[in-house]
N, C-alpha and C positions, 0 to 999 in steps of 0.2 A: 817516575819514569820520564825520560826525555827522548823525544823523537826528533832526530836531526832533520833539518830541512833539505830540500832538493838542491838548493843553491850551495855553491862552494865559497860563498862570500866570506872573507876572513872575519869580518865583524860578527856575522851570525855564528860562525864556528867558535869564535872566542866566547860569545855569550853562552852558548850551549855548554862548553867545557867548564867555564867559570861557574855556571849554575850547578852543574853536576858536582864539581869539587866542593862548593859551598854547602850543598844539600847533604853530601856525604859526611860532613862534619857535624851535622845535627844529631843529637842523641835519638836512637830508635828509628833512624831513617835508613833504609836500604835504597840504593840508586841503581837503576837499570837504564843504560843508554843504548838505543838501537837506531838503525837507519830509518829513513822516513817511513812511518808505519803504513801509510797508504800504498807505498810501492812494494811492500814485502809480499813475495809469492807464497802460496801454500807450501808447507813443509820446510820453511826457512828456519834457521837456528833461532832467530829472534822470536818467531811465533811459538816455537817449542818452549822457549824460556818464558814467554808471556803466559802460556797455558799453566805454568807452575805457580804463578803469582796467586797469593791469597791475601785477604784483608783489604782494607781501604787503599785507594790509589789516588795519587796526584799525578796528572799527566800534562806535561809541558810540550807544546808543539807549535808549528808555524801555521796552523789552520784554525778556523773559528772553533770556539768551545763546543757548540752544538755538533759541528761536523766531527770533531775529535771524539766526542762521546760515542757517536754511532759508527765511526770507523773501528773503535775499540770493540763495540758490540758485535760488529760483523766478524771480527777475528776471535770471537769467543770470550771476550773480557766484558761480561755483562755486569751491570750494577745500577744504582740509583744516582742520577745526575744531581749534584749539589753545586749551586753557584758559589763563586768566590767573590771576594771584595774587588777583584780586578775586572770582573765582567762588565761593570758599569763604566769602566774607563775605556772600553773599546770604542773607537770612533765610529765603527759601522754598526755595532750591536745596538738594538733598542734596549733600554735599561729595565724594562718591566718583566718580561716573561722568560721562563726557562722551559725546556721541553715538557716537564711534568705539568707545569701550570697551563701550558697551551692545550694539553689534552683535556684539561678540566674546563676549558672555556665553553665547549659545546658538549652537552651530555646526551644529544639526540643520536649520536653515532658511537659505535664501539671502535676503539683504537686497538691496534695489535698489541701494543705494550700493556694495555689494560687486560686484554684477554689472556696474555701470556706474560705475567709479571717477571721482571728481571730480578736477579739476586739482590739481597739486602745491602751488600757492600756499597760504600760511598765512593763515588768517582768525581773528583774535581778536575776541571780542565783549565789550564793556563795558556793564554794566547800570547806567544812570544812576539807577535807583531805589535803589541802594545809598546809604544816607545817609552819604556820605563827603565830606570837604572837597575843594575843587577841587585842592589840591596833591596829594592821593592819586591822583586820576585822572591828573593830568599826570605824576606819578612813574611810574605804570604804563606810560604811553606811552613815556616816556623810557627806562625799563629795557628795554622791548621793542625799541626802535629801535637804540640803541647803535651809531651809524654808525661804520664804520672810516674811517681816513684816505683809503683808496682810494675809498670810496663818496662821501666829501665832495668829493674832487677831481672825481669824475665828475659830481656834482650841479652843481658850480660851472661845469663846462664846457658844461652844457645851455643852449642859447640859445632865444630866443622863437620862432625859426622851426623848431625841432625838431618834426617831425610827431607825436612821441610825448609831447611836453611838455604838462602840464596848464596851461590858461590860468590865470594867477595874478592875484589881486587882493590888494593889500597885501603883495606879496612871495611868499607861499606859500599863499594861501587863495582858494578860489572859493566863493561863496555863491549858491545858486540860489533865487530866490523865485518860486514859481508857485502858483496857486490849486488846492487839492485839496479833496475832500469825504470825509467819513468813510466807510470801507468795512467790510464784514464778509464774510469768506470763509475757508475752511480752508487751511492750509499743511501740506504733507506732509513729515514727517521721514523721508527715505529711508534713513537709517542704521538705522531700525527697521522700515520698511515691507517686507513680504514679497510685495507685489503679489497679495494674496489676493482682491481685488475686492469685499470685503464692503461697502465704502463706496459703490461705484457701484451695487450691488444695493439697498442700504438707502435711499440718497437718491433722492427722487422728483421733484427739481426740476432735474435735468440739470446739476448742478454738475460732476460728474466725467466723465472720458472716458479714452481711451487714446491713446498716441502711436504712431508707426510701428513701434516695437518691442514693442507690446502692453503697455506699462507705464502704470500708473495716473497720471493727472495731474488737476489742477484746471483743467478746460477752460473753464468758464463761471463764473468766480468771482462775478460780480454777480447770478447766479441764486440765490445762497445767501440764505436768509431771515435777516434781521438778528436777532441775539440767539439763534439756534438753534445749539446745539453737539451735536445728537443724534448725528451720525455719529462724533464723537470717542469717544462712549461705547461704540459697538459695535465699534470697531476692536480686533482681538485684540491688537495690539502697541502700543496707545496711541501711534500714529504720526501722529495728526491733531491739529494745533495751531490754536487760535483765539487769536492773540496779544493780543487786547483783552478776552478773557473775564475775569471777576472771580475765577474759581477758578484758583489757580496751576497745578494739574495740567493743566488744559485750555489754559491760556495759555502752556505751554511750560516750566514749572519742572521741574527734574530730579527725577523721582520715585524715583530709585534703580535705574533699569533696567526695561525692559518686562517682563521675566520675573518680577520681584518684586512688581509691583503687583497687588493683589487687587481684582477687579471688584466684590466684595461690599462694598468700602469706598467705595461710590459717593458718600458724603458729601464725600469729598475732591474730587470732581468737581462739587460744588455741587448735588447732588441734594436735592430737598426732603425734609422729614421725612415719615414715614409708612411706612417699611419697604420701599419699592420698591427693587429692585436697579437696576443701571445700564441693563439691557436694557429694563425696564419704563419707566424714566424717559425713555430715548431714544424709545421708541414713543410715549409721551405727548407729548413735545416735537414729534415729527414730525407727530402728529395735529393738534396746535394750529396748526401752520403750514399743513397741508393745508386745514383748515377756514377759516382766514383767507384762503386763496387760492381759496375757493369749491369745493374738492374734497372727496371723501369721505374720512373717516378710515379708517385701515388697522388700527390696533391692533397687537397682537403677532401677526404673521403666522407662517406655518409655518417660514420661515427663522429668525426670531427665537426661536420656540419651541425649535427644535433647538439653537440657540446657547445659550439659557438652560439647557436640559437638560444639554448637554455641560459647562457650567460647574459646575452643581450636583453632577455626578457625579465631578468631579475629586477625587483623594485629598487629604486634608487635609495641609497642611504645618505648619511650626512656627508660622506666623502664625495660621493657623486654630485651632490648639490653644491658643495664647495667648488668643485672643478667647473661645474656649469656656470656658477657665478663669476669665476675668474675668466672663463671664456667670454662671458657677456661683456666684461670690461674692455675686451679687445686691446689688451696691453701689448 
């Protein structure tokens, strides 16, 4: 599956089409090309077609692999994240952890994805932002598929009236063209999320809700204020992703695990200069959006003050000590 980017850049469009054409020539591979998955509205033709997909999936897009996996999950395409050989080539991604391994780093809390396991199908996400030649992307797909003779015979036996067969154009490819508009909303990484509900308490725009099992979800995505990532800064597990944010850590780049990320390093989250920590930055961002909506600013309320105090009282670890030693050098 290829998710076209928001940009109409000719080079990007050429890469998308060339990759689709090359993948469609591989034995046993069906190709689906859709508009930018993040922008698709509920009930769109692309999402209806996605709901029909079965089996393992390779998903190529212009967002980070972790973000891509959970955007798919949000749209009903659940599965087990499987890293690719290209993951370690991403300039922003840390090379060690995947969503599944991050959830295993701390066993003192329950993660939503552990309580409610995703289907067994494998999902591999390819980041087209990697500046690689087309042949390298195609090679990754080819190395992943490696169809056996049995699978090839089964594919050749599928006829056009098979109810589970994907409608094909040009042999093995379906391209869906539908109009979309750019959207902005949070995506939850449930391999990190502990269902603590801090996001629903912090957000004052009705974006978050809970499902029948009292699990957090993004209920009203289009209520989110465009450009505001404040809820991602207050999430204790860094489980909230804004795939289109300019800061890699908010956009879904692998930060090396939720337990290892220091909230006082808020500059990695795109916080402005001035010494504010992530909590203060989030409060300011929320106030800006409240004022734009004609509502009263809230500032750092009691809940955020407690959170800020808890963070500052945590014992220093090796990273804190390293930063203190660098500060002492007065470079």
